[in-house]
N, C-alpha and C positions, 0 to 999 in steps of 0.2 A: 964497170959500174952498172951499165944497162943489163948485163948478164946477171948480176946479183939481184937486181930488182925483179927480173923475170922469175928467177928461182924463188924469191920470197912470195910473189903473187901466186905462183903455182902451189907452193906449200900451203898458203892460206886457203885456197880453193879446196885442196885435198882434205884439210882439217875440217872445213865446213861440211863437206860431203860425209865424212866419217861421223861427225856429230849428229847430222840429220839422220843417218842410218841408225845410230845408237838411240836417238830419241824415238824414232819409229818403232824400234824393237821394244822400247820401254812402254809405249802407249798400248792401251787395251784394244783388242780386235773384237768387234761385235757386228754381226750380220744376221739377216733374216731371209728366208725363202719359202716358197710354197711347193709342195710336192706335185700339185696339179693347179695350173692357172686357168683352166676352163672346165667347168662342171655344169650339171643340170640342177635345177631347183629340187631340193630334197636330198641331194647328195652332200658329202662332206669332203673337205680338203684339209691337209695337215699343214699348219704353220710352224716352221722350225726357226728357233732363235739360238744362235751360238755366241758365247762370250767367254773371254779369258779373265774377266773380273771375278775375283775369288768368291765374293759373297753377294753378287748382284742377282736379282730376280726380275724378270720382265713384268711390266705393268700392263695387264690385259684390259683395263677398264675402257680404253678407247675403242674396243671391238664390239661392245655390247649393242650398239645402235643397229648395226647391219648384220650381225652374226649371232648365232647361238653357239656357245662354247661347251665342249665336253672332252673327255679323254685326256686330261692333263698328264704329261710325263716329264721326267727330268733325269739326267744322267751326267755324272762328273767323271773326269779322267785327268791324270797327271802325266806330263811329258817333259823331257829334258831337251832344251834348245839353246845352243851356243853356251853350254855350261851352266845355263840357268834352268831352274825348275818352274814350269808353267802349269797352272791348273786351269782347265777348260771345262765349261758346263754347256750342255745341250738341252734345251727345253722344247716341248712339242705340245700342241693343242689342236683339236679337231674343230674346224669351222663349218657351220651349216648356215648358208645364206638365208636371210629372211625374205628376200625378193629377187626377182629376175633383173637382168641388166648388167651393166658394167660397174662393178663395185671396186672400191679402193680399200686396201688394208692400210690403215694409217701408220705413221712412224710410231714405234714403241720406245719408251724410255727404259733402259737397262743400266742401272747404276748411274754412272756419269755419262753414258753414251746413248745415242738414239739410232734406231735402224732406219733404213730407207723405206719409203712407201712402196707398196706392191699393188699390182692390178690383177683383178679376178673377173673373168667372164662367166656369167650365170645364165644358162639357157632354160627353156621351158621344162617343167617336170615331166618325165616319161609316165604315161598312163598305161597300165597293164590291165588285162581282163582275164576272165576264166579261159578264154581261147589261147592265151599265152602260157597257160599252165601255172599261173601265179597262185601262191598259197594264200594271198590276201590282195584284194583290190577294192576300189571305191567307185560307186556310181553316183551321179547327181541328176536329179530330174526337176525341171522347172515347169510350172503350170503354163506359162506363156512367155515367149521371148520378145513380145512387142506390147508390154503393158503401158497403161497411162500413168502419168505422174500421180503420186499418192494412191495408186491402186494397190490393195493388199494382194500379194502374189504368194502362192505356196511354193516352197523350195524344200526338196527332200533329198537327204543323203542316205546311202545304203552301203555299209561296210560288210564285205563278204570275207570270210576266213575259213580255210579248210582244215586247220589244225587247232587243237585246243589252245586257248590263250591263257598264259600265266599272268600277264599284265598288258595294258595297252592304253593309248590315248588318241582320240580322234579330235582334231582341231579344224575349225572352219574360219579362216581369216575374214574379217568384215570388208565389204566393198566400199569404195569411196563414192559418195553421192547417194547413198541409200542406207536405210536402217535394216539390220538383220537380227531378228529376235527368235530365240529358240521357243518352240511351242510344245507343251506336254512332255511326257516321258518317252524314253526309247522303247521301241517295239522289237522283239526278237522272234525269229522264226527260222526255217531252213528252206533251202532251194537246191535244185540239182542242175548243174551246167556241164555239158560235155561228159556225162557219166560220172561226175564228181560231186559229192555232197558238200555244200557250203552252209555254214551258219551265217545268219544275216542280222545285223543291228541297223534298224531304220530310225533315223533322227529327222525331225521335221522343224522347219523354220518358216518365219513370216518375213517376207521381203517387201519393203515399202520404198519405192524410188522417190527421192526428194527433188529431183530436177529432170528435165527432159534431155534427150540426147543419148549417146552411147554409154553403156554401163557394163562393167566387167566384174563378175564374181570370181575371186581367186579360187583355185582348186583346194579341196580339203586335203589334209595330211594325216596319215596314221602311222604311229610308231608303237611297236609292242614286242612282246616276247611270246613265242609259241612253244608249247611242250613238244618234245620229240615224239614222233609217232611212227617212224619208220623202223625197219628191221635192224639196220645198222646203228641207228640211234640207241635202241634198246641193248644191242649186243655190246657196244663199246661204252655204254653208260654216258652218253652225251647229254649235257644239260640243255636248258631252253635255248632256242635259236632266235636271233633277231629277225623281226618282221617289219616291213615298211610298205606303204602304199600311198599313191597320190591320186587325188580326184581330178577330173577334167576342169578346165577353165570354162566358164559359161559367159557368153556375150549376149547382151540385150540391147534393144533399141527402144528407148522410153519415149512415148508420144506425149505431146503437150496437151493441156486441157483445152477442149474445143471452145470457141467463142460463144456458141449457142447452148452451152451446157447449163442445166438448172443449177441454181445456187440455193443452199450450199452444195459444193462439189461432192458428189457421191458416186464414184464408179463401182458398178456391181455387175454380176452376171444375171441376177434375177432378184426381185423383191415381191413378196406375197403378203397381203394384208387380209385378215379375216377376223370375224367375231367368234370368240369362244363362248361368251355369255351375252345374250341379247334378249332380255325380257320384252314382252309385248305390252305389258300393263304396268302402271305406276300409281302413286298416290300423291296428291298435293301435299307439300310440306315434308315429304319423306324422301330419303335417298334411294335411288334406283341404280344398281351397280351394273356396269358394262365392262367386259374384259376383252381386250384387243390382243391379237397375236400377229407379230410381224417377223417374217423369216428373210434375213439378208444373206444372199448367196455371194460370197466373195468380199467379206468385210469383217472387221473386229469391232468389239464393243466401243472402243474409244473413237471410232470414225462415225458413229451413228448420230443422226440429228435427233432433236427433241420432238417427238410426235405428240401433238395436242389434239383435243377434240373441240371443234368449233362450238361456241356457246349459242344455243338456240334462244329465240325470243321467249321470254316468260319462264326462264329456268336458270339455275346456277350450276356450273360444272366445276368439279374438283377432281384432281388427278393424284394418284398415288405414285411414288417413285417407281420407275420401270425395273423389271427383273431380267437379267441376261443369262443365257445359256450358250456358251461358246463351244465350238467343236471344230475338228479338222477332218473333212470328208472329201474323198476323191481328189486328194492333192491340193486342197484349197480351204481357206477358213470359211466358217458359217456362223451366224448368230441367230438365235431364236429369242426374241424379245416379247415379254408379256407385260401389259400395263392395265390397271383397273381405273375406271372413271366412275364417279358418282354424280348423277344428275338429280337435282332437287327442283321439281316443278313448283311454281308459285300458285297455280290455279288448275282446276279440273278442265279436261278437254283434250283434244288431240295435240300431240307435240311432235314436230318433225326434227330429227337429229341427223345432221349431215355427217357422213363418215370421214375419217381423216384421210388426207391426200398427201403423198410424198413424191417429189420429183427426183429422178436419178438418171444416171447415164449408163446405157447398155454397152458394155465393153465388147461384146461379141458382134453386135450389129452396128456399133458406132453411131448410135442415135439416142436422142432424149426420150425418156419414158416417164410416165406418171402412174403410180399405183394408188388405189383407193379402196377402202373398206365400204361395203354397201351402206346406203342411207337407211335409217331406222324410223319407224313410226310408232310412237308410244301413246297408248290410251291412258290418260291420267284420270283416276277416280277422285272423288272429293276427299279432303283430308279428314283427320280424326275429329276436329272441331265441327265441321259441317255434318259429319255422320252423327255426332252426338245430338246436334240440334234437330236433325231429321228424325232421330229416334224419339226425342222428347215430343216433337209435334205428332208423331204417330201415336205415342202413348196418350197424349191429350185427346186426340180424335177418338181413340178406342174407348177411353173413359167416358167421354161425352156420349158416345154411341151406346155404351152399356147402360148408363143412367137412363137414357131415353128409352131403351128397350125395357128396363124394369118398370118405368112409368107407364109405358104402353101396355105392359102385361097386366098391371094393376087395374087398368081401365079408367083410373082417375088421376092421371099424372099431374094435372094442374094443381090438385089439392095436396099431393104428397111432396112435391118439390120444395115449397117454402119451408116445411118442417125439416126436411133434410138439410137445407141450406143453413137454417138456424142452428141445428145440431152441430154441423161442421164448424160454424163460427164460434160456438161455445167451446168446443174442444181445442181449437187453435188458440183462443184467448187464455184458457187454463194452462196450456203448454208454454205460452210466452211468459206468463207470470212466474211459473216455476223456474224457467231458464233465467229470468231476470234476477230472482233472489239468489240463485246459485252463482250467478256472475258477480254480484256484489260481495258474497263471501270470498270468492276466489281473489277479487281485487284486494280486499282487506288483508288476506293472508299474504299475498305477494308484496304489498307495501310493508308489512311488518318484517318479512324476511329480508327485503332490501335494506330497510332501515337498520337492521341488526348487524349488517356487514358494513363497516366504514368504507366510504369511497366506492361502494358497489354501484355499477352502472346498470341501467335497465337492460334486460336480456332481449335481444332482437328476436322477433318471431321468425321461425324457419318454416317454410312450406315444404313438407316432406315429399320427395319424388316417388315415382313408382317403385313397388317392392322388387321389381326385376333388375334394378340398376346394378346392385352388387353382383348378381349372377351374370349379367351381360358383361361387366368389366372383367369377370373371371374367365368366361368361355366364349363370348361373342366376338364377331369380327368387327373391324373398324366402322363399317356402315351401321351395324346394330348398336354399337356404343353411341354413335351420333344420334340415332333415333331415341335411345333411352335418355340421353342428356336433354334433347329438345322437349321430351315429355315431362321434364321436371317442372315446367311452367304450365299452368292450366289457364287457357287452352295452350297446347303445344306451340312453340314458336316455329317460324319458318326455317331458320337456320341457326348455326352456332354463333354467328355474329349478333343476331338478335338476342340470343340467350346471354351473351356477354354484356350487352347493354342493360339487360334487365336485372343482372346480379348486383347486389349491394355489398358483397364481401370481396375484398382485394385478393385474398388467398384463393377463392374459387375462380376469380377471373384469371389469376396467374396459372392455376392448374389447367384451365380451359385453353389458355394460349399455348402452354407446353404441349397439350394433346394435339392442337392444330399443327404446331411445328413438326411434331413427330409423324403425324399422319400424312402431311403433304410435303414435307421437306425431307431431311435426312437425320431425324432424331431417333430416340430410343422409345419405342412403343411400350415396352414393359415398364420403364420408369414413368412414362406418362400415365399409364393405367393406374400405377400405384399412387401417383399424385392425385388423380381424380378420386380414387377410393378414399383417400385421406381427407380431401377437401369437402366431398359431398357425403360424408358418412351420416350427417344429420339432415340431408336434403339441401335444396337450393335456398339461399337467403336473398330475398327480393330487395331491390333498391328502396331505401326509406322504410325498412322493416321494423324500426324501433317503435313500440306501441305508445300511443298517447292515452290520456285518461278516458277519452271518449271513444277509443277504438276497442272493439271487442277482442279479448284474448282468445276466446274459443272460436273455432270456425263457425261460419254462418249455419243457421238451422237448416236452411235449404240451399246447399252449395250450387253455384252456377255450373251447369253442365257444359 
């Protein structure tokens, strides 16, 4: 009995083992491996995947985060095992790591199976130079390796290649903790190293550290194809050959902003302020233009502060938008800024104008600096209204002196003068009578014309501006346009704000506001000139310009000077 039980148990175990073996032979076999598990950055390793599932294809999507994929291959073969036909497939792909360190090739799904995870060690990229006989190599140059935070630093890459290129791509990965922006276009030239001629492509970048502490710029990578240039290449008709080069990794130590630094924070190598245009004389009520030039060594336009001109006592200061000219010289950025200021004195006399002052941090000396343009002294002459009154007084004095001289020459001036005075009075009276009759006829005609048009409103009187306004709007600079606008009112107003208050037409006030926004803000000067030309084509319309019955339509016989 016991012997039979033992035999039955043994048979059961044997059947189980056979069934397990049969099940194992029926299940698919899928595995993955690397041909090299330790490489340098910039090199590739091949990932192989083998499966006996007939129509399965590996899902490579999980590799894209840490690897660049290329060189896909596949191969299928059929074999007979234990009387069964088995079809096997082998897939391969070249993996190029995106970074250094210990990387993991994740499990891949192949049909209904998954591969095991694999480990890959990626070391630093080898850097070769002309001394190594390399056909292509990359150099990197940094302006300074100890910049301050937010300091604009020049970074230059130079790709050298000794064979003609069919194609190629130079990539510079961005560092963590800093912004890296490409500046300008590539520069090409040639150099000679160790008796070998290289073509050079120079590419420039602007590096701005965003935080203090250690900072690493990854090495640049070049991949390309070069045309065969050797004897054996031509003899055997070999096609383009693959070229690759890695740039060096650059380490920086970023310094924090000092506690005694001027604000706003402006780290520079140098700052120079000077006047390009500095007149010595001006006129009351008229704009005098000053032009400032500022050269920032070691900055870009977006880092610059707003430079203003202090307003002197007894004058108004208006500033035009600054103009920037950015360049990249001696391995670092530079900016040349120009800005025009208009000073409108309110009265005659001497006027002291303080030059602009800008505080900055000297990155070479590690000290606070202040740059300033020279102070100016402006001699202000009387304005146009004062000059006209002075001319009228001079003419009156000259006329009186002339009459006295004639009377003295006659020898009996006391007798001649009453007759001359009476003659002048009669002439003035006759002229006034003729003007009065003409005025009445003009009023009657105007009333009849207005009455003939139903709903017609009285036409406002427009005081016509100077004849040069249209010409100035066409060819003059903004300061000349301002002067021409102020001269529309007699006597000329002190500034455009006073002109706006004196205008009675909303369209003219709107055109004047558009001009001021374009001149001192960020508007369209061409459109503003066109608006002024349209609004003031008939002159300036004074506030309350609609005529009354008692108001003269014609200008006065003796206009106020």
